[in-house]
C-alpha positions in Angstrom: 14.4 -1.6 -26.2 13.1 -3.4 -22.9 15.2 -5.3 -20.6 14.2 -8.9 -19.9 12.3 -9.7 -16.8 15.3 -11.7 -15.6 17.1 -8.5 -15.3 14.4 -6.9 -13.3 14.3 -9.9 -10.9 18.2 -9.7 -10.4 18.1 -6.0 -9.8 15.4 -6.7 -7.1 17.4 -9.4 -5.7 20.6 -7.1 -5.6 18.4 -4.5 -3.9 17.3 -7.0 -1.4 20.9 -7.8 -0.5 22.2 -4.5 -0.3 19.3 -3.2 1.7 20.5 -5.5 4.6 23.6 -3.5 5.1 22.0 0.0 5.3 21.7 1.9 8.5 18.7 3.9 9.5 19.6 7.3 7.6 20.1 5.4 4.5 16.9 3.4 5.0 15.0 6.5 5.5 16.4 8.0 2.4 15.8 5.1 0.3 12.1 4.8 1.5 11.2 8.1 0.0 11.8 7.3 -3.7 10.4 3.7 -3.2 7.2 4.8 -1.6 6.8 7.4 -4.3 7.4 4.6 -6.9 5.1 2.3 -5.2 2.3 5.0 -4.9 2.4 5.5 -8.5 2.6 2.0 -9.8 1.3 -0.4 -7.2 -0.3 1.3 -4.3 -3.2 -1.3 -3.8 -1.1 -4.0 -4.2 1.4 -2.8 -1.8 -1.3 -2.2 0.7 -2.7 -5.5 0.2 0.7 -7.1 0.9 1.4 -5.2 4.0 -2.0 -6.0 5.3 -1.1 -9.8 4.8 2.0 -9.4 6.8 0.8 -7.1 9.7 0.9 -9.7 12.1 4.6 -10.5 11.3 5.5 -6.8 11.4 3.9 -6.6 14.9 5.6 -9.6 16.1 8.9 -8.3 14.8 8.4 -5.0 16.7 7.5 -6.5 20.0 10.2 -9.1 19.9 12.9 -6.5 19.2 11.5 -3.9 21.7 11.1 -6.2 24.5 14.1 -8.6 24.0 16.8 -6.2 23.1 19.2 -5.4 25.7 20.3 -1.8 26.1 19.3 1.5 27.8 15.9 0.9 29.4 13.2 3.5 28.8 11.7 5.0 32.0 8.0 4.7 32.8 5.7 1.9 33.4 7.1 -0.4 30.8 10.5 0.8 31.5 11.8 -2.5 32.8 11.1 -4.5 29.7 11.5 -1.8 26.8 14.8 -0.4 25.5 15.6 2.5 23.3 18.0 0.2 21.3 15.2 -2.3 20.8 13.0 0.6 19.3 15.7 1.5 17.0 16.3 -2.2 15.8 12.7 -2.8 15.3 12.3 0.2 13.4 15.3 -0.9 11.2 14.0 -4.3 10.6 10.5 -3.3 10.0 11.5 -0.5 7.4 13.7 -3.1 5.7 10.8 -5.6 5.3 8.4 -2.9 4.3 10.8 -1.7 1.6 11.4 -5.1 0.5 7.6 -5.9 0.2 6.6 -2.6 -1.6 9.2 -2.9 -4.1 8.3 -6.3 -4.8 4.8 -5.4 -5.1 5.6 -2.8 -7.6 8.0 -5.4 -9.4 5.0 -8.0 -9.6 2.8 -5.3 -10.8 4.9 -4.0 -13.5 6.2 -7.4 -14.8 3.0 -9.3 -14.1 2.8 -13.0 -13.5 3.9 -14.0 -16.9 6.9 -11.6 -16.8 8.0 -12.9 -13.5 7.8 -16.4 -14.5 9.6 -15.8 -17.7 12.4 -14.2 -15.7 12.6 -17.2 -13.5 12.6 -19.4 -16.5 15.6 -17.7 -18.0 17.5 -17.4 -14.7 17.0 -21.2 -13.9 18.6 -22.2 -17.3 21.6 -23.8 -15.6 19.1 -26.3 -14.0 18.2 -27.7 -17.3 15.0 -29.5 -18.1 13.7 -29.4 -14.6 13.0 -25.6 -14.8 10.1 -26.0 -17.0 8.5 -28.1 -14.1 9.6 -25.6 -11.3 8.2 -22.8 -13.2 4.9 -24.4 -14.3 4.4 -25.5 -10.6 5.0 -22.0 -9.5 2.5 -20.7 -12.2 0.0 -23.0 -11.1 0.3 -22.0 -7.4 0.3 -18.4 -8.3 -3.0 -18.8 -10.3 -4.6 -20.8 -7.6 -3.7 -18.4 -4.9 -5.0 -15.4 -7.1 -8.5 -17.1 -7.9 -8.9 -18.8 -4.6 -11.5 -17.4 -2.0 -10.2 -15.7 1.0 -11.4 -18.1 3.4 -11.5 -21.6 1.7 -13.5 -24.2 3.4 -12.5 -27.9 3.2 -16.0 -28.8 2.2 -15.5 -26.9 -1.2 -12.6 -28.9 -2.1 -14.6 -32.1 -1.8 -17.6 -30.7 -3.7 -15.3 -29.3 -6.5 -16.2 -30.0 -10.1 -13.9 -32.7 -11.3 -13.9 -31.4 -14.8 -12.5 -28.0 -13.4 -9.5 -29.5 -12.0 -7.1 -29.5 -14.8 -5.5 -26.1 -15.8 -3.4 -25.6 -18.8 -0.6 -23.1 -18.5 1.6 -21.6 -21.3 4.9 -20.2 -20.7 6.0 -17.4 -23.0 9.8 -16.9 -22.5 12.3 -14.9 -24.6 16.0 -15.6 -24.7 18.4 -13.4 -22.8 20.1 -10.8 -25.2 23.5 -9.2 -25.0 22.2 -6.1 -23.2 20.3 -8.5 -20.7 23.4 -10.5 -20.1 25.6 -7.3 -19.7 23.2 -5.9 -17.1 23.0 -9.2 -14.9 26.8 -9.1 -15.1 26.9 -5.7 -14.0 24.6 -6.3 -11.1 26.9 -9.3 -10.1 29.8 -7.1 -10.1 28.0 -4.8 -7.9 27.3 -7.4 -5.4 30.9 -8.7 -5.5 32.3 -5.2 -5.2 30.2 -4.6 -2.0 31.0 -8.0 -0.5 34.7 -7.4 -0.8 34.6 -3.8 0.5 
């Protein structure tokens, strides 16, 4: 019996929330199984995602290393670089890398249709507008996955008008009792951690 994609999206969200409170030791300990699972299931997707955010990672490192007050490092850059900045930069970069590689694994395992079906189920309290939201997200993801790496504005003007319309279909199963129980357990975990 497989769990609904909504449960996996909730589990990843809980992982993302709990990850923010972990210190360096636990981040390093958690990174070992996360990287192993990513290497097995979604190595190329994770590397592609990390390549896309390399400038963000570098910016985070520079900002934390240079702008964090604390014990300054001796040497040429000693006036601008702090030991605390290196530690904070490493923590934040490791958190972001863990989030991205686990997200890449989740997207690979669930697939685009699974992610969208999970979102559709989780957005049920919104009502009828969830179909619009999920279909727009589906079209955006489809366009992003099929568009060339460097689109030119001339290509948009010269596009075939008959190729503009895209039909999407959403296959969504209702949440079962086990799915609801799993989501409830995940919410209890978040509440328990928040209250402690």
